[in-house]
N, CA, C and O atoms as a Tinker XYZ file with bonds, in Angstrom:
   452  protein
     1  N      0.924000   -1.179000    0.016000    73     2
     2  CA     0.030000   -0.064000   -0.028000    64     1     3
     3  C      0.887000    1.297000    0.015000    63     2     4     5
     4  O      1.809000    1.442000    0.818000    81     3
     5  N      0.554000    2.162000   -0.800000    73     3     6
     6  CA     1.259000    3.426000   -0.920000    64     5     7
     7  C      0.988000    4.324000    0.246000    63     6     8     9
     8  O     -0.151000    4.354000    0.710000    81     7
     9  N      1.932000    5.050000    0.751000    73     7    10
    10  CA     1.824000    5.892000    1.904000    64     9    11
    11  C      1.133000    7.332000    1.430000    63    10    12    13
    12  O      1.567000    8.047000    0.527000    81    11
    13  N      0.077000    7.566000    2.164000    73    11    14
    14  CA    -0.570000    8.863000    1.770000    64    13    15
    15  C     -0.318000    9.815000    2.871000    63    14    16    17
    16  O     -0.176000    9.318000    3.988000    81    15
    17  N     -0.235000   11.155000    2.744000    73    15    18
    18  CA    -0.088000   12.078000    3.609000    64    17    19
    19  C     -1.295000   12.300000    4.421000    63    18    20    21
    20  O     -2.412000   12.115000    3.936000    81    19
    21  N     -1.101000   12.736000    5.779000    73    19    22
    22  CA    -2.199000   12.822000    6.508000    64    21    23
    23  C     -2.220000   11.865000    7.594000    63    22    24    25
    24  O     -1.342000   11.005000    7.661000    81    23
    25  N     -3.175000   11.943000    8.474000    73    23    26
    26  CA    -3.292000   10.864000    9.657000    64    25    27
    27  C     -3.627000    9.519000    9.256000    63    26    28    29
    28  O     -4.228000    9.304000    8.203000    81    27
    29  N     -3.266000    8.604000   10.045000    73    27    30
    30  CA    -3.643000    7.284000    9.924000    64    29    31
    31  C     -4.660000    6.961000   10.885000    63    30    32    33
    32  O     -4.764000    7.582000   11.942000    81    31
    33  N     -5.433000    5.989000   10.550000    73    31    34
    34  CA    -6.553000    5.499000   11.478000    64    33    35
    35  C     -6.413000    3.978000   11.713000    63    34    36    37
    36  O     -6.140000    3.276000   10.740000    81    35
    37  N     -6.585000    3.395000   12.970000    73    35    38
    38  CA    -6.556000    2.114000   13.263000    64    37    39
    39  C     -7.765000    1.403000   12.733000    63    38    40    41
    40  O     -8.845000    1.948000   12.504000    81    39
    41  N     -7.475000    0.099000   12.555000    73    39    42
    42  CA    -8.606000   -0.839000   12.105000    64    41    43
    43  C     -9.911000   -0.575000   12.965000    63    42    44    45
    44  O    -11.012000   -0.498000   12.420000    81    43
    45  N     -9.744000   -0.441000   14.315000    73    43    46
    46  CA   -10.864000   -0.210000   15.141000    64    45    47
    47  C    -11.655000    1.012000   14.712000    63    46    48    49
    48  O    -12.882000    0.978000   14.618000    81    47
    49  N    -11.001000    1.988000   14.478000    73    47    50
    50  CA   -11.597000    3.316000   14.111000    64    49    51
    51  C    -12.344000    3.099000   12.812000    63    50    52    53
    52  O    -13.533000    3.399000   12.705000    81    51
    53  N    -11.676000    2.605000   11.884000    73    51    54
    54  CA   -12.242000    2.405000   10.579000    64    53    55
    55  C    -13.738000    1.549000   10.766000    63    54    56    57
    56  O    -14.844000    1.930000   10.383000    81    55
    57  N    -13.445000    0.459000   11.374000    73    55    58
    58  CA   -14.644000   -0.542000   11.723000    64    57    59
    59  C    -15.786000    0.323000   12.278000    63    58    60    61
    60  O    -16.878000    0.363000   11.710000    81    59
    61  N    -15.511000    1.030000   13.420000    73    59    62
    62  CA   -16.429000    1.719000   14.173000    64    61    63
    63  C    -17.146000    2.785000   13.338000    63    62    64    65
    64  O    -18.363000    2.956000   13.419000    81    63
    65  N    -16.348000    3.496000   12.532000    73    63    66
    66  CA   -16.934000    4.561000   11.660000    64    65    67
    67  C    -17.830000    4.032000   10.628000    63    66    68    69
    68  O    -18.877000    4.623000   10.363000    81    67
    69  N    -17.469000    2.909000   10.006000    73    67    70
    70  CA   -18.264000    2.257000    9.000000    64    69    71
    71  C    -19.486000    1.751000    9.611000    63    70    72    73
    72  O    -20.584000    2.013000    9.120000    81    71
    73  N    -19.336000    0.966000   10.766000    73    71    74
    74  CA   -20.605000    0.391000   11.391000    64    73    75
    75  C    -21.480000    1.456000   11.767000    63    74    76    77
    76  O    -22.680000    1.230000   11.612000    81    75
    77  N    -21.125000    2.631000   12.255000    73    75    78
    78  CA   -21.917000    3.752000   12.523000    64    77    79
    79  C    -22.723000    4.122000   11.310000    63    78    80    81
    80  O    -23.897000    4.473000   11.422000    81    79
    81  N    -22.135000    4.053000   10.202000    73    79    82
    82  CA   -22.924000    4.530000    8.916000    64    81    83
    83  C    -23.762000    3.383000    8.361000    63    82    84    85
    84  O    -24.695000    3.686000    7.617000    81    83
    85  N    -23.547000    2.173000    8.622000    73    83    86
    86  CA   -24.299000    1.153000    8.007000    64    85    87
    87  C    -25.388000    0.353000    8.969000    63    86    88    89
    88  O    -26.237000   -0.396000    8.486000    81    87
    89  N    -25.271000    0.580000   10.246000    73    87    90
    90  CA   -25.989000   -0.202000   11.167000    64    89    91
    91  C    -27.482000   -0.056000   11.054000    63    90    92    93
    92  O    -28.219000   -0.977000   11.406000    81    91
    93  N    -27.943000    1.060000   10.579000    73    91    94
    94  CA   -29.437000    1.292000   10.393000    64    93    95
    95  C    -30.056000    0.964000    9.086000    63    94    96    97
    96  O    -31.259000    1.156000    8.906000    81    95
    97  N    -29.227000    0.443000    8.101000    73    95    98
    98  CA   -29.509000    0.130000    6.815000    64    97    99
    99  C    -30.504000   -1.111000    6.957000    63    98   100   101
   100  O    -30.010000   -2.090000    7.516000    81    99
   101  N    -31.718000   -1.212000    6.574000    73    99   102
   102  CA   -32.516000   -2.362000    6.473000    64   101   103
   103  C    -31.928000   -3.506000    5.801000    63   102   104   105
   104  O    -31.505000   -3.390000    4.651000    81   103
   105  N    -31.869000   -4.660000    6.469000    73   103   106
   106  CA   -31.329000   -5.844000    5.922000    64   105   107
   107  C    -29.854000   -6.130000    6.545000    63   106   108   109
   108  O    -29.371000   -7.251000    6.383000    81   107
   109  N    -29.152000   -5.158000    7.236000    73   107   110
   110  CA   -27.918000   -5.312000    7.673000    64   109   111
   111  C    -28.180000   -5.833000    9.139000    63   110   112   113
   112  O    -28.731000   -5.145000    9.998000    81   111
   113  N    -27.725000   -7.129000    9.336000    73   111   114
   114  CA   -27.770000   -7.721000   10.828000    64   113   115
   115  C    -26.589000   -7.301000   11.673000    63   114   116   117
   116  O    -26.723000   -6.848000   12.810000    81   115
   117  N    -25.354000   -7.483000   11.031000    73   115   118
   118  CA   -24.124000   -7.262000   11.866000    64   117   119
   119  C    -23.078000   -7.205000   10.783000    63   118   120   121
   120  O    -23.332000   -7.385000    9.592000    81   119
   121  N    -21.755000   -6.913000   11.329000    73   119   122
   122  CA   -20.604000   -7.201000   10.623000    64   121   123
   123  C    -20.205000   -8.636000   10.926000    63   122   124   125
   124  O    -20.474000   -9.193000   11.990000    81   123
   125  N    -19.524000   -9.215000    9.884000    73   123   126
   126  CA   -19.218000  -10.691000    9.938000    64   125   127
   127  C    -17.790000  -10.895000   10.617000    63   126   128   129
   128  O    -16.798000  -10.361000   10.121000    81   127
   129  N    -17.720000  -11.578000   11.615000    73   127   130
   130  CA   -16.410000  -11.922000   12.170000    64   129   131
   131  C    -16.352000  -13.505000   12.190000    63   130   132   133
   132  O    -17.261000  -14.162000   12.697000    81   131
   133  N    -15.383000  -14.003000   11.689000    73   131   134
   134  CA   -15.088000  -15.399000   11.856000    64   133   135
   135  C    -14.640000  -15.800000   13.247000    63   134   136   137
   136  O    -14.237000  -14.921000   14.009000    81   135
   137  N    -14.684000  -17.129000   13.649000    73   135   138
   138  CA   -14.185000  -17.463000   15.036000    64   137   139
   139  C    -12.808000  -16.930000   15.342000    63   138   140   141
   140  O    -12.574000  -16.335000   16.394000    81   139
   141  N    -11.800000  -17.171000   14.308000    73   139   142
   142  CA   -10.458000  -16.705000   14.475000    64   141   143
   143  C    -10.437000  -15.260000   14.732000    63   142   144   145
   144  O     -9.659000  -14.836000   15.587000    81   143
   145  N    -11.266000  -14.391000   14.037000    73   143   146
   146  CA   -11.225000  -12.936000   14.311000    64   145   147
   147  C    -11.586000  -12.664000   15.708000    63   146   148   149
   148  O    -10.918000  -11.888000   16.392000    81   147
   149  N    -12.628000  -13.281000   16.156000    73   147   150
   150  CA   -13.163000  -13.056000   17.566000    64   149   151
   151  C    -12.126000  -13.408000   18.537000    63   150   152   153
   152  O    -11.997000  -12.723000   19.551000    81   151
   153  N    -11.297000  -14.526000   18.285000    73   151   154
   154  CA   -10.292000  -14.904000   19.218000    64   153   155
   155  C     -9.146000  -13.827000   19.168000    63   154   156   157
   156  O     -8.639000  -13.389000   20.201000    81   155
   157  N     -8.774000  -13.436000   17.939000    73   155   158
   158  CA    -7.763000  -12.467000   17.761000    64   157   159
   159  C     -8.093000  -11.192000   18.471000    63   158   160   161
   160  O     -7.207000  -10.566000   19.054000    81   159
   161  N     -9.427000  -10.754000   18.442000    73   159   162
   162  CA    -9.824000   -9.480000   19.080000    64   161   163
   163  C     -9.551000   -9.679000   20.662000    63   162   164   165
   164  O     -9.064000   -8.755000   21.314000    81   163
   165  N     -9.877000  -10.894000   21.243000    73   163   166
   166  CA    -9.715000  -11.083000   22.635000    64   165   167
   167  C     -8.318000  -11.046000   23.072000    63   166   168   169
   168  O     -8.075000  -10.553000   24.173000    81   167
   169  N     -7.329000  -11.527000   22.315000    73   167   170
   170  CA    -5.980000  -11.639000   22.727000    64   169   171
   171  C     -5.125000  -10.463000   22.054000    63   170   172   173
   172  O     -3.907000  -10.378000   22.210000    81   171
   173  N     -5.820000   -9.635000   21.350000    73   171   174
   174  CA    -5.232000   -8.477000   20.834000    64   173   175
   175  C     -4.110000   -8.771000   19.817000    63   174   176   177
   176  O     -3.081000   -8.097000   19.783000    81   175
   177  N     -4.351000   -9.790000   19.002000    73   175   178
   178  CA    -3.518000  -10.323000   17.935000    64   177   179
   179  C     -3.900000   -9.366000   16.689000    63   178   180   181
   180  O     -4.968000   -8.759000   16.614000    81   179
   181  N     -2.886000   -9.323000   15.738000    73   179   182
   182  CA    -3.195000   -8.595000   14.691000    64   181   183
   183  C     -4.165000   -9.524000   13.783000    63   182   184   185
   184  O     -3.944000  -10.730000   13.670000    81   183
   185  N     -5.229000   -8.896000   13.159000    73   183   186
   186  CA    -6.043000   -9.736000   12.498000    64   185   187
   187  C     -6.663000   -8.872000   11.238000    63   186   188   189
   188  O     -6.399000   -7.679000   11.085000    81   187
   189  N     -7.456000   -9.567000   10.420000    73   187   190
   190  CA    -8.134000   -8.813000    9.192000    64   189   191
   191  C     -9.550000   -8.866000    9.763000    63   190   192   193
   192  O    -10.159000   -9.935000    9.802000    81   191
   193  N    -10.080000   -7.719000   10.208000    73   191   194
   194  CA   -11.340000   -7.496000   10.565000    64   193   195
   195  C    -12.497000   -7.523000    9.629000    63   194   196   197
   196  O    -12.268000   -7.942000    8.494000    81   195
   197  N    -13.717000   -7.137000    9.933000    73   195   198
   198  CA   -14.981000   -7.141000    9.136000    64   197   199
   199  C    -14.802000   -5.916000    8.138000    63   198   200   201
   200  O    -15.437000   -5.889000    7.084000    81   199
   201  N    -13.973000   -4.963000    8.478000    73   199   202
   202  CA   -14.010000   -3.774000    7.700000    64   201   203
   203  C    -12.582000   -3.480000    7.448000    63   202   204   205
   204  O    -11.790000   -3.469000    8.390000    81   203
   205  N    -12.203000   -3.241000    6.231000    73   203   206
   206  CA   -10.643000   -3.053000    5.844000    64   205   207
   207  C    -10.616000   -1.828000    4.923000    63   206   208   209
   208  O    -11.480000   -1.579000    4.082000    81   207
   209  N     -9.656000   -1.179000    5.145000    73   207   210
   210  CA    -9.242000   -0.048000    4.194000    64   209   211
   211  C     -7.890000   -0.295000    3.664000    63   210   212   213
   212  O     -6.849000   -0.272000    4.321000    81   211
   213  N     -8.039000   -0.577000    2.172000    73   211   214
   214  CA    -6.725000   -0.811000    1.617000    64   213   215
   215  C     -6.541000    0.242000    0.475000    63   214   216   217
   216  O     -7.066000    1.355000    0.492000    81   215
   217  N     -5.755000   -0.227000   -0.496000    73   215   218
   218  CA    -5.463000    0.712000   -1.562000    64   217   219
   219  C     -5.001000   -0.075000   -2.812000    63   218   220   221
   220  O     -4.189000   -0.998000   -2.757000    81   219
   221  N     -5.604000    0.382000   -3.968000    73   219   222
   222  CA    -5.149000   -0.257000   -5.249000    64   221   223
   223  C     -4.652000    0.883000   -6.054000    63   222   224   225
   224  O     -4.507000    2.015000   -5.593000    81   223
   225  N     -4.389000    0.527000   -7.319000    73   223   226
   226  CA    -3.911000    1.600000   -8.278000    64   225   227
   227  C     -4.695000    2.896000   -8.427000    63   226   228   229
   228  O     -4.204000    3.958000   -8.808000    81   227
   229  N     -6.047000    2.686000   -8.065000    73   227   230
   230  CA    -6.974000    3.839000   -8.438000    64   229   231
   231  C     -7.079000    4.651000   -7.059000    63   230   232   233
   232  O     -7.490000    5.809000   -7.135000    81   231
   233  N     -6.766000    4.174000   -5.910000    73   231   234
   234  CA    -6.871000    4.884000   -4.702000    64   233   235
   235  C     -7.400000    3.911000   -3.630000    63   234   236   237
   236  O     -7.400000    2.692000   -3.802000    81   235
   237  N     -7.877000    4.549000   -2.449000    73   235   238
   238  CA    -8.420000    3.773000   -1.346000    64   237   239
   239  C     -9.604000    2.875000   -1.868000    63   238   240   241
   240  O    -10.385000    3.226000   -2.752000    81   239
   241  N     -9.630000    1.707000   -1.223000    73   239   242
   242  CA   -10.675000    0.731000   -1.347000    64   241   243
   243  C    -11.131000    0.223000    0.009000    63   242   244   245
   244  O    -10.412000   -0.298000    0.862000    81   243
   245  N    -12.442000    0.455000    0.078000    73   243   246
   246  CA   -13.209000   -0.045000    1.380000    64   245   247
   247  C    -13.755000   -1.479000    1.222000    63   246   248   249
   248  O    -14.465000   -1.761000    0.257000    81   247
   249  N    -13.448000   -2.327000    2.105000    73   247   250
   250  CA   -13.896000   -3.722000    2.029000    64   249   251
   251  C    -14.809000   -3.985000    3.363000    63   250   252   253
   252  O    -14.393000   -3.778000    4.503000    81   251
   253  N    -15.950000   -4.409000    3.087000    73   251   254
   254  CA   -16.824000   -4.640000    4.312000    64   253   255
   255  C    -17.560000   -6.104000    4.166000    63   254   256   257
   256  O    -18.184000   -6.457000    3.165000    81   255
   257  N    -17.396000   -6.783000    5.196000    73   255   258
   258  CA   -18.001000   -8.142000    5.365000    64   257   259
   259  C    -19.170000   -8.134000    6.274000    63   258   260   261
   260  O    -19.046000   -7.681000    7.411000    81   259
   261  N    -20.326000   -8.618000    5.836000    73   259   262
   262  CA   -21.578000   -8.455000    6.361000    64   261   263
   263  C    -22.225000   -9.867000    6.794000    63   262   264   265
   264  O    -21.841000  -10.936000    6.320000    81   263
   265  N    -23.200000   -9.753000    7.704000    73   263   266
   266  CA   -24.311000  -10.726000    7.985000    64   265   267
   267  C    -25.592000   -9.946000    7.618000    63   266   268   269
   268  O    -25.785000   -8.797000    8.015000    81   267
   269  N    -26.453000  -10.627000    6.842000    73   267   270
   270  CA   -27.482000   -9.841000    6.470000    64   269   271
   271  C    -28.749000  -10.570000    7.090000    63   270   272   273
   272  O    -28.663000  -11.695000    7.583000    81   271
   273  N    -29.969000   -9.824000    7.027000    73   271   274
   274  CA   -31.061000  -10.427000    7.687000    64   273   275
   275  C    -31.761000  -11.496000    6.717000    63   274   276   277
   276  O    -31.741000  -11.275000    5.506000    81   275
   277  N    -32.331000  -12.562000    7.181000    73   275   278
   278  CA   -33.090000  -13.407000    6.158000    64   277   279
   279  C    -34.127000  -12.621000    5.511000    63   278   280   281
   280  O    -34.878000  -11.786000    6.015000    81   279
   281  N    -34.035000  -13.077000    4.164000    73   279   282
   282  CA   -35.089000  -12.369000    3.326000    64   281   283
   283  C    -34.712000  -11.023000    2.798000    63   282   284   285
   284  O    -35.453000  -10.447000    2.001000    81   283
   285  N    -33.588000  -10.497000    3.209000    73   283   286
   286  CA   -33.055000   -9.109000    2.706000    64   285   287
   287  C    -32.667000   -9.248000    1.160000    63   286   288   289
   288  O    -32.128000  -10.238000    0.666000    81   287
   289  N    -33.006000   -8.177000    0.539000    73   287   290
   290  CA   -32.582000   -8.175000   -0.824000    64   289   291
   291  C    -31.087000   -7.818000   -0.886000    63   290   292   293
   292  O    -30.701000   -6.658000   -0.739000    81   291
   293  N    -30.380000   -8.702000   -1.075000    73   291   294
   294  CA   -28.994000   -8.712000   -1.002000    64   293   295
   295  C    -28.289000   -7.597000   -1.953000    63   294   296   297
   296  O    -27.455000   -6.832000   -1.469000    81   295
   297  N    -28.636000   -7.538000   -3.250000    73   295   298
   298  CA   -28.006000   -6.502000   -4.108000    64   297   299
   299  C    -28.359000   -4.985000   -3.527000    63   298   300   301
   300  O    -27.504000   -4.102000   -3.457000    81   299
   301  N    -29.550000   -4.836000   -3.177000    73   299   302
   302  CA   -29.998000   -3.550000   -2.617000    64   301   303
   303  C    -29.222000   -3.210000   -1.300000    63   302   304   305
   304  O    -28.805000   -2.066000   -1.123000    81   303
   305  N    -29.025000   -4.210000   -0.370000    73   303   306
   306  CA   -28.360000   -3.945000    0.874000    64   305   307
   307  C    -27.032000   -3.675000    0.565000    63   306   308   309
   308  O    -26.484000   -2.750000    1.166000    81   307
   309  N    -26.395000   -4.333000   -0.290000    73   307   310
   310  CA   -24.804000   -4.138000   -0.749000    64   309   311
   311  C    -24.702000   -2.810000   -1.204000    63   310   312   313
   312  O    -23.830000   -2.064000   -0.758000    81   311
   313  N    -25.604000   -2.408000   -2.145000    73   311   314
   314  CA   -25.338000   -1.056000   -2.786000    64   313   315
   315  C    -25.652000    0.039000   -1.754000    63   314   316   317
   316  O    -25.079000    1.124000   -1.848000    81   315
   317  N    -26.571000   -0.210000   -0.738000    73   315   318
   318  CA   -26.839000    0.915000    0.204000    64   317   319
   319  C    -25.602000    0.930000    1.214000    63   318   320   321
   320  O    -25.201000    2.002000    1.668000    81   319
   321  N    -25.000000   -0.299000    1.560000    73   319   322
   322  CA   -23.819000   -0.342000    2.442000    64   321   323
   323  C    -22.672000    0.360000    1.718000    63   322   324   325
   324  O    -22.015000    1.219000    2.307000    81   323
   325  N    -22.422000    0.024000    0.482000    73   323   326
   326  CA   -21.390000    0.658000   -0.252000    64   325   327
   327  C    -21.339000    2.241000   -0.227000    63   326   328   329
   328  O    -20.328000    2.903000    0.008000    81   327
   329  N    -22.529000    2.706000   -0.494000    73   327   330
   330  CA   -22.802000    4.242000   -0.717000    64   329   331
   331  C    -22.550000    4.680000    0.807000    63   330   332   333
   332  O    -21.570000    5.382000    1.057000    81   331
   333  N    -23.288000    4.337000    1.670000    73   331   334
   334  CA   -23.304000    4.850000    3.069000    64   333   335
   335  C    -21.927000    4.732000    3.724000    63   334   336   337
   336  O    -21.502000    5.615000    4.469000    81   335
   337  N    -21.241000    3.629000    3.434000    73   335   338
   338  CA   -19.880000    3.372000    4.069000    64   337   339
   339  C    -18.992000    4.347000    3.489000    63   338   340   341
   340  O    -18.375000    5.105000    4.237000    81   339
   341  N    -18.860000    4.412000    2.244000    73   339   342
   342  CA   -17.856000    5.186000    1.560000    64   341   343
   343  C    -18.165000    6.664000    1.872000    63   342   344   345
   344  O    -17.212000    7.397000    2.139000    81   343
   345  N    -19.341000    7.134000    1.863000    73   343   346
   346  CA   -19.607000    8.581000    2.130000    64   345   347
   347  C    -19.351000    8.968000    3.454000    63   346   348   349
   348  O    -18.860000   10.081000    3.642000    81   347
   349  N    -19.628000    8.161000    4.495000    73   347   350
   350  CA   -19.549000    8.467000    5.927000    64   349   351
   351  C    -17.941000    8.417000    6.259000    63   350   352   353
   352  O    -17.389000    9.250000    6.978000    81   351
   353  N    -17.303000    7.363000    5.654000    73   351   354
   354  CA   -15.877000    7.335000    5.920000    64   353   355
   355  C    -15.118000    8.433000    5.322000    63   354   356   357
   356  O    -14.102000    8.852000    5.875000    81   355
   357  N    -15.573000    8.948000    4.172000    73   355   358
   358  CA   -14.862000    9.999000    3.499000    64   357   359
   359  C    -15.186000   11.392000    4.275000    63   358   360   361
   360  O    -14.373000   12.313000    4.346000    81   359
   361  N    -16.337000   11.414000    4.781000    73   359   362
   362  CA   -16.733000   12.832000    5.468000    64   361   363
   363  C    -16.062000   12.777000    6.796000    63   362   364   365
   364  O    -15.648000   13.847000    7.241000    81   363
   365  N    -15.875000   11.595000    7.560000    73   363   366
   366  CA   -15.192000   11.609000    8.796000    64   365   367
   367  C    -13.741000   11.524000    8.821000    63   366   368   369
   368  O    -13.122000   12.053000    9.744000    81   367
   369  N    -13.144000   10.902000    7.882000    73   367   370
   370  CA   -11.643000   10.771000    7.923000    64   369   371
   371  C    -10.985000   11.617000    6.755000    63   370   372   373
   372  O     -9.764000   11.757000    6.691000    81   371
   373  N    -11.901000   12.203000    5.791000    73   371   374
   374  CA   -11.160000   13.068000    4.724000    64   373   375
   375  C    -10.525000   12.232000    3.712000    63   374   376   377
   376  O     -9.788000   12.736000    2.865000    81   375
   377  N    -10.812000   10.770000    3.760000    73   375   378
   378  CA   -10.204000    9.898000    2.848000    64   377   379
   379  C    -11.217000    9.573000    1.753000    63   378   380   381
   380  O    -12.189000    8.866000    2.019000    81   379
   381  N    -11.015000   10.080000    0.504000    73   379   382
   382  CA   -11.945000    9.805000   -0.661000    64   381   383
   383  C    -11.849000    8.258000   -0.970000    63   382   384   385
   384  O    -10.768000    7.724000   -1.218000    81   383
   385  N    -13.048000    7.572000   -0.940000    73   383   386
   386  CA   -12.961000    6.147000   -1.326000    64   385   387
   387  C    -13.213000    5.897000   -2.861000    63   386   388   389
   388  O    -14.243000    6.336000   -3.371000    81   387
   389  N    -12.353000    5.247000   -3.554000    73   387   390
   390  CA   -12.521000    4.998000   -4.989000    64   389   391
   391  C    -13.345000    3.790000   -5.348000    63   390   392   393
   392  O    -14.029000    3.728000   -6.370000    81   391
   393  N    -13.246000    2.868000   -4.482000    73   391   394
   394  CA   -13.858000    1.556000   -4.740000    64   393   395
   395  C    -14.386000    0.909000   -3.467000    63   394   396   397
   396  O    -13.656000    0.896000   -2.477000    81   395
   397  N    -15.710000    0.324000   -3.417000    73   395   398
   398  CA   -16.067000   -0.537000   -2.170000    64   397   399
   399  C    -16.376000   -1.912000   -2.670000    63   398   400   401
   400  O    -16.931000   -2.137000   -3.745000    81   399
   401  N    -15.979000   -2.810000   -1.820000    73   399   402
   402  CA   -16.352000   -4.226000   -1.971000    64   401   403
   403  C    -17.140000   -4.594000   -0.812000    63   402   404   405
   404  O    -16.727000   -4.440000    0.337000    81   403
   405  N    -18.251000   -5.070000   -1.102000    73   403   406
   406  CA   -19.193000   -5.578000    0.024000    64   405   407
   407  C    -19.393000   -7.065000   -0.193000    63   406   408   409
   408  O    -19.783000   -7.531000   -1.264000    81   407
   409  N    -19.100000   -7.796000    0.901000    73   407   410
   410  CA   -19.229000   -9.260000    0.889000    64   409   411
   411  C    -20.251000   -9.710000    1.836000    63   410   412   413
   412  O    -20.223000   -9.254000    2.979000    81   411
   413  N    -21.095000  -10.501000    1.514000    73   411   414
   414  CA   -22.060000  -11.065000    2.338000    64   413   415
   415  C    -21.611000  -12.546000    2.704000    63   414   416   417
   416  O    -21.681000  -13.517000    1.951000    81   415
   417  N    -21.134000  -12.526000    4.020000    73   415   418
   418  CA   -20.476000  -13.765000    4.338000    64   417   419
   419  C    -21.464000  -14.753000    5.352000    63   418   420   421
   420  O    -21.097000  -15.869000    5.721000    81   419
   421  N    -22.615000  -14.215000    5.685000    73   419   422
   422  CA   -23.604000  -15.092000    6.375000    64   421   423
   423  C    -24.976000  -14.406000    6.401000    63   422   424   425
   424  O    -25.127000  -13.215000    6.131000    81   423
   425  N    -25.974000  -15.252000    6.748000    73   423   426
   426  CA   -27.255000  -14.744000    6.893000    64   425   427
   427  C    -27.655000  -15.025000    8.308000    63   426   428   429
   428  O    -27.469000  -16.138000    8.798000    81   427
   429  N    -28.190000  -14.061000    8.963000    73   427   430
   430  CA   -28.570000  -14.188000   10.277000    64   429   431
   431  C    -29.594000  -15.284000   10.546000    63   430   432   433
   432  O    -30.304000  -15.650000    9.609000    81   431
   433  N    -29.736000  -15.870000   11.824000    73   431   434
   434  CA   -30.595000  -16.995000   12.151000    64   433   435
   435  C    -31.964000  -16.252000   12.202000    63   434   436   437
   436  O    -32.137000  -15.078000   12.530000    81   435
   437  N    -32.919000  -17.173000   11.809000    73   435   438
   438  CA   -34.324000  -16.619000   11.931000    64   437   439
   439  C    -34.825000  -16.726000   13.342000    63   438   440   441
   440  O    -34.761000  -17.793000   13.953000    81   439
   441  N    -35.304000  -15.669000   13.847000    73   439   442
   442  CA   -35.945000  -15.628000   15.225000    64   441   443
   443  C    -37.304000  -16.299000   15.254000    63   442   444   445
   444  O    -38.201000  -15.852000   14.538000    81   443
   445  N    -37.515000  -17.371000   16.060000    73   443   446
   446  CA   -38.640000  -18.126000   16.148000    64   445   447
   447  C    -39.588000  -17.611000   17.323000    63   446   448   449
   448  O    -40.247000  -18.428000   17.965000    81   447
   449  N    -39.643000  -16.348000   17.577000    73   447   450
   450  CA   -40.496000  -15.812000   18.636000    64   449   451
   451  C    -41.879000  -15.699000   18.345000    63   450   452
   452  O    -42.653000  -15.254000   19.192000    81   451
């Protein structure tokens, strides 16, 4: 990844910022964390979290891993997440996002209430 001038942000700040932007989107249940990520968070090991900010030749790339609600329209959820995450992250950090990748890694369990 190329060095950009300006402040750097921890993975936790990026994740928190993006989660704030997307948690109210209908169909978003949670960010996806696999069991090894959860263990890594507990013992403070370096890990690849559910939200990543990288860079390619075109510029900053935002990657988001999601759990969606059952029955959610996945393309619409992904489009809304990409738009909201990139806009909010750019506004709060000053980093313009050139590309967003949204991955649906799981579907939430159905509540039988």
